[in-house]
Phi, psi and omega in degrees: 000137182280135179301148180304319186294318180296316179302315181300320175296319179295325175295311175307313183298321180293321181294319179296320180295319183292318181297322178292324177293322175302311181303314180297321185291319176296318175298317182294323178293326183292319182294318177297321179292318179294322182292329185287319188271326184268333185252359172286126182265138178267132183292147176241136174274100189288336173301317183285330174296313178300317180292325179297317177298314182300324185267347186297144181256006178164176183298322181287328168297320178292316178307313184293318182297315181301315189285336172287332180282316185293132186250015178269183178278327187291153170269131180268118177278159181231138173239131180234126182225130172262113179291325176199194182287355184244327188248125180234134177237126177254132175239129172260142187201156176261115183275075189293327178265001172068022180273352180075012175245155181270111177271146181303319181287353183262344186295140178248315179203162169233144171238125182246127175251131179227131168279120187260348183186189183287106173078017179221154178196188180206160174211160187214141179242139181224140182269159178223169177058230178298345182247023174298134183115342173276133179208105183288163168289168175285116192254136188280149172229135175231145184300335183285343186290157175283102183232154175284164183295335178300332180255309184307325181300331183287346181278352180288134182297341181258017182295134176237128179309130184270323191250049170298319167268110188306148174265134175221149179299124179278168175298320179297317179294326178302314179298319180292321179294321178298314172293329175293316176297319182297317175300317172308316184288320179296330177276348180230059186296332179297331180281325185249000177308124170071004179278123184275140177268187182289342172261006173093354176287149176255145177260140188092142180256132174299153182289150180298147184078001181286148177231156172305149175297143177100342188272136179296150182265345189259176177265199185300324184288346172266001181266209178282139180285135177285137177271132179286141182276127185272121177289139174296139179274144180275127178274124182289000000 
């Protein structure tokens, strides 16, 4: 027979081990949850981003187009700077600290446009941070192309750089962009239906009355009929 003292020590040791295991599992789950929500990168359709720049009529129009393309929760801020009459640099960034300035760690992409001659130019897009590695070829621009005024105006002989003082998305503008994008997603449910964002939320609402597959659609009377239990008769 095992002595009582030995058995008590074994029970205490088992309880301590179980508590430590639960604590470790909770810590691991917390780490995994943080990694899932914070470090999951949302893909960007770079072809659409490049096209958005070509078609934009100004910084605010470009902001709207870029945020309609992006499928994550964050709002992408835009900075536009004319280095001179020929070179313009557009930077997309997550303004995490809300100061309206482009910090290196916040950069997502840059688009550099250069006027190379009479009625001709080129531009190139490069990714940063989680999108590091994307590097577009040098794409040509010609004054006869269908372009938005943000680019086409630069082909004018009398063009004067507008953004020598950089334009950046303000905090008020970020709020407006978030609202506009929410409306856009609600109006285009087929595009965002069931797509998870970086925080795990899905865009688009499932239709009312929908049920998980495999679940019966009816109530109890449409299921199997219950059989009444027959009580045994007592023999006199």
